[in-house]
N, C-alpha and C positions, 0 to 999 in steps of 0.2 A: 688580463693575459698574461701566462708564465712565459718566461724566455724561450722554452721548448716548443710551444704554440706559436710565439712569435716568428721564430727560427722556420717551422714549417710553413707560416704564412707566406715568407719571403720566400721559401723554396718554390710554393705553388706557383708564385709568380716567375721566377728565374727559370725554372726548368723548361717548360713549354718554350720562352722565347728563345734559350739555347737549343732546345731540340730542332726547332724549326729551323733556326739560321743556321745551323751547322748542318742539318739535312738539306737545305736549299743551298749552299756551298758545296756541297760533295755531290750533288745530282747536277749542278751546272759544271763543275769540272768535268767531271764525267760525260756528261753529254755533248758537252762543245770545249775540247781540249786546246784548241787552236786560237779560240778566243782569249782564254784565260790563262795561256802560256806565260806571260807577263805577269800574272800576280798568282803568289804563293797560297795555297790551301788555308794556312792559320789566318793570313792578312783578309782574306775573302771570307772566310767564316766568321771572323771577328765582326768585320764590317755588317754582316748579315745579321748575325746576334744583337749587336747594338741598335741597328735599325728594327730588328724585330721587337725588342724590347721595347724601345722608343713607341713605335704602334701601337704595342699593345698597352701601354702607360697612357697614352692619349687617349684611347676609345676605352678605358678603365676610369678614365678623369670625367671626359663628357657623358659616358652613358651613367656613370656610378654607381656600376655593378658589375663584378667579376663574375667570370664562366661565360659571358654571350658568347654567342657564335659571331657575333659581329667584331668583338675584339679578337680571336682567332683569325677572322678573314683581314684584320686590319694586321695584323702580324704576318700573314702571308703575302700580302702586297707591300707591306715596307721593307720585306725581304726580298721580293722579288725585284723591286725597284733598283735597292742597292745594287744588288747582282748586276742587273742590266746597266746600271751606273760603271760599273768595273769594265762590263763588257765593251760597252762603248769608247771608252777610254783606252782600251788596248786596242781599237782598230786603227788603220792607219789613217782613216780618213775623220778629220775633226768634226764632231758635230757638236754644236752646243747646246746642252741640256741643262736650263738653268738651276734645275732640283738637283744637280751632281757637282755645281763648281766648290762646294767645299772639299771634293774629293782631290782637286787639283793640286 
């Protein structure tokens, strides 16, 4: 594999995760501004992109194939869960979500 081919292979992994994470964060801030007022857009976007990349990586490792629709579904689910964790954390009522404890 040439370095250029390796670069494009990494970009084909990173770009969908960045796009899904960024769009999820922007849509969440736009639809529910009151719930995400305490969280800045770059912080919400970074967490959403990281969760999206993690979901995509786990799906590729488990399925042993890149580009399957389940991998993209995993990206969306992980991105939505990370945004939901930020929304739950910003509300005055404290709800214990075990999956979101690392954000505290």
